[in-house]
C-alpha positions as CSV (number, residue, x, y, z in Angstrom):
1,M,23.3,22.7,-23.6
2,G,25.1,19.7,-22.4
3,R,23.9,16.4,-21.7
4,E,22.2,15.4,-18.7
5,K,24.5,13.4,-16.5
6,F,21.9,11.5,-14.5
7,Y,18.0,10.8,-14.9
8,I,15.3,10.4,-11.6
9,I,13.2,7.9,-11.1
10,A,10.6,8.7,-7.9
11,P,8.3,5.6,-6.4
12,S,5.3,7.9,-6.0
13,H,4.3,10.9,-7.5
14,W,4.4,12.8,-4.1
15,I,8.4,12.1,-4.0
16,G,8.6,12.9,-7.5
17,N,6.9,16.4,-6.9
18,C,9.3,16.9,-3.7
19,A,12.4,16.5,-6.0
20,R,10.6,18.8,-8.6
21,N,10.4,21.3,-6.0
22,S,14.2,20.8,-5.0
23,I,16.7,23.0,-6.0
24,L,19.0,20.1,-6.9
25,F,16.2,18.3,-9.0
26,Q,13.7,21.4,-10.4
27,N,15.4,21.1,-14.0
28,K,15.4,17.6,-14.0
29,K,13.3,15.1,-15.7
30,I,11.5,13.0,-12.9
31,N,9.6,9.7,-14.1
32,V,7.3,8.0,-11.7
33,I,7.5,4.3,-11.4
34,S,5.9,2.3,-8.2
35,N,8.0,-0.4,-6.3
36,C,6.8,-3.9,-7.5
37,I,5.8,-6.7,-5.1
38,D,6.0,-10.3,-5.7
39,H,2.6,-11.7,-6.2
40,E,3.7,-15.0,-5.4
41,R,4.4,-14.4,-2.1
42,Y,1.5,-12.2,-1.5
43,K,-1.6,-13.0,-2.8
44,P,-5.3,-14.0,-1.9
45,V,-5.7,-16.6,0.8
46,D,-9.1,-18.1,2.0
47,K,-10.5,-16.1,5.0
48,F,-11.5,-18.9,6.7
49,L,-8.5,-20.8,6.8
50,A,-6.2,-17.9,7.3
51,R,-8.5,-16.9,10.4
52,D,-8.3,-20.2,11.6
53,L,-4.7,-20.6,11.5
54,F,-4.3,-17.4,13.9
55,R,-7.1,-18.4,15.9
56,L,-9.3,-15.5,15.0
57,P,-13.2,-15.1,15.3
58,Q,-14.9,-16.0,11.9
59,D,-18.1,-13.9,12.8
60,K,-16.6,-10.7,13.5
61,K,-15.4,-7.9,11.3
62,L,-11.4,-7.4,11.8
63,I,-9.3,-4.4,11.4
64,L,-5.6,-4.4,11.3
65,F,-3.2,-2.4,12.2
66,G,0.5,-2.4,13.8
67,A,1.7,-1.7,17.0
68,S,4.9,-2.2,18.9
69,K,3.5,-3.6,22.2
70,E,0.2,-4.4,23.6
71,R,-1.9,-2.1,25.0
72,D,-2.1,-2.4,28.8
73,E,-5.6,-0.5,29.2
74,D,-8.3,-1.0,27.3
75,N,-10.5,2.1,27.4
76,L,-12.5,0.6,24.0
77,D,-15.3,-1.3,23.8
78,I,-13.3,-3.2,21.0
79,K,-11.7,-6.8,21.4
80,E,-7.9,-6.6,20.5
81,H,-6.0,-9.7,19.3
82,Y,-2.2,-8.9,19.8
83,L,-0.4,-11.0,17.5
84,G,3.2,-9.9,18.3
85,K,6.3,-9.4,15.5
86,L,5.3,-11.2,12.4
87,M,8.4,-11.1,9.9
88,D,7.9,-13.8,7.6
89,D,6.2,-13.4,4.1
90,I,3.8,-16.4,4.7
91,S,2.5,-15.2,8.2
92,L,1.8,-11.5,6.9
93,N,0.4,-12.9,3.6
94,L,-2.3,-15.1,6.0
95,L,-2.9,-12.1,8.1
96,Y,-3.6,-9.7,5.5
97,S,-6.0,-12.0,3.8
98,A,-7.7,-13.0,7.4
99,V,-8.6,-9.2,8.2
100,D,-11.4,-7.2,6.4
101,V,-9.6,-3.7,6.4
102,F,-5.8,-2.5,6.8
103,V,-5.4,0.6,8.5
104,A,-2.0,3.0,7.9
105,P,-2.7,5.8,10.3
106,S,1.1,7.3,9.3
107,L,1.4,11.0,9.1
108,Q,4.2,11.0,7.0
109,D,4.8,8.1,4.2
110,N,6.1,7.7,0.8
111,L,5.2,4.3,-0.7
112,P,4.3,2.0,2.3
113,N,5.2,-1.7,1.8
114,T,2.3,-2.6,4.1
115,I,-0.4,-1.1,1.9
116,V,1.5,-2.7,-1.2
117,E,1.2,-6.2,0.5
118,S,-2.4,-5.7,1.8
119,L,-3.4,-4.8,-1.5
120,A,-1.9,-7.8,-3.4
121,T,-3.6,-10.0,-1.1
122,G,-6.9,-8.3,-1.8
123,T,-7.6,-6.7,1.2
124,P,-9.0,-3.2,1.5
125,C,-6.8,-0.2,2.9
126,V,-7.6,2.8,4.9
127,A,-5.0,5.9,5.1
128,F,-4.4,9.4,5.4
129,N,-4.4,11.3,2.4
130,I,-0.8,12.3,2.8
131,G,2.6,11.5,1.2
132,G,2.3,8.5,-1.9
133,M,-0.8,7.3,-0.1
134,S,-3.1,8.5,-3.5
135,D,-0.9,6.3,-5.7
136,L,-1.7,3.2,-3.6
137,I,-5.1,3.9,-2.7
138,S,-6.3,5.4,-6.0
139,S,-9.8,4.9,-6.2
140,E,-12.5,3.3,-3.6
141,L,-11.8,-0.2,-5.0
142,F,-8.6,-0.3,-3.4
143,G,-10.1,1.2,0.1
144,S,-10.3,4.7,1.4
145,L,-8.3,8.1,1.8
146,V,-8.8,9.9,4.8
147,D,-8.6,14.0,3.7
148,K,-9.0,15.5,6.8
149,V,-6.6,14.0,9.5
150,D,-8.2,13.5,13.0
151,L,-9.6,10.4,14.4
152,V,-13.2,10.8,13.6
153,S,-12.5,11.1,10.1
154,L,-10.6,8.0,10.2
155,A,-13.2,6.1,12.0
156,G,-15.8,7.2,9.5
157,S,-13.6,5.9,6.7
158,I,-12.8,2.4,8.4
159,V,-16.8,1.9,9.1
160,K,-17.2,2.9,5.6
161,S,-14.7,0.4,4.4
162,L,-16.1,-2.3,6.3
163,Q,-19.7,-1.7,5.0
164,T,-18.7,-1.8,1.3
165,K,-18.9,-5.2,-0.4
166,H,-14.9,-5.4,-1.5
167,K,-14.1,-8.4,-3.5
168,Q,-10.7,-10.0,-2.5
169,N,-9.9,-11.4,-6.1
170,V,-10.9,-8.4,-7.7
171,I,-8.3,-5.8,-5.7
172,A,-5.6,-8.7,-6.0
173,K,-6.1,-8.8,-9.7
174,N,-5.9,-4.9,-10.0
175,S,-2.6,-4.8,-7.9
176,F,-1.1,-7.4,-10.2
177,M,-1.9,-5.3,-13.2
178,I,0.1,-2.3,-11.6
179,R,3.1,-3.9,-9.5
180,N,3.6,-7.1,-10.8
181,E,7.5,-7.6,-11.6
182,N,7.0,-7.9,-15.3
183,C,5.0,-4.7,-15.5
184,I,7.4,-2.5,-13.7
185,A,10.2,-3.9,-15.3
186,Q,9.3,-3.0,-18.7
187,E,8.4,0.9,-17.3
188,Y,12.2,1.0,-16.3
189,D,13.0,-0.7,-20.2
190,E,10.8,2.0,-21.6
191,V,12.8,4.7,-19.7
192,Y,16.4,3.4,-20.2
193,K,15.4,3.1,-24.1
194,F,14.2,6.6,-24.2
195,Y,17.0,8.2,-22.5
196,I,19.8,5.9,-24.4
197,N,18.1,7.0,-27.9
198,Q,17.9,10.7,-26.6
199,N,21.8,10.7,-26.2
200,N,22.4,9.1,-29.1
201,E,20.6,11.6,-31.5
């Protein structure tokens, strides 16, 4: 049996399983290592201050989600605050910190940066249980996974998350322990050393 020519590292268990089930990689060793995030750029900010900077209400529960444009019609009895496109880390960090929950209603995704960023700021997330979402929202500490893909289930999980007393600093601390740059670098280092030693045998 010849030596392996290359090795696979997947950022989520979902995409790792996709690779294992493929013809090309089904006999390859696949390691799963999450993407890291800079916790100096994304970290908890005082919610009152963050809301004040965006001129958001201090006495309301705020739900964050992405939208390409402001809606023309409003059929819901819910106040909207369209903030336009935010491109820089400072603004994004402040916005994640300002809200009570971030919702990612994607029907197909791997390991979305939006959820990684939100958790780093200590804001819980709600998402459908697809792709790599379960790697990020691995317990109720980080928010809620929606198993059934429909609006009623999604709405129920959002309400549940809003009613749960999430602790911003606890979420951020656990995110740091899992995805800080040194931790991820160490995981890569261990994989490199393992295969180097294996090939030298």
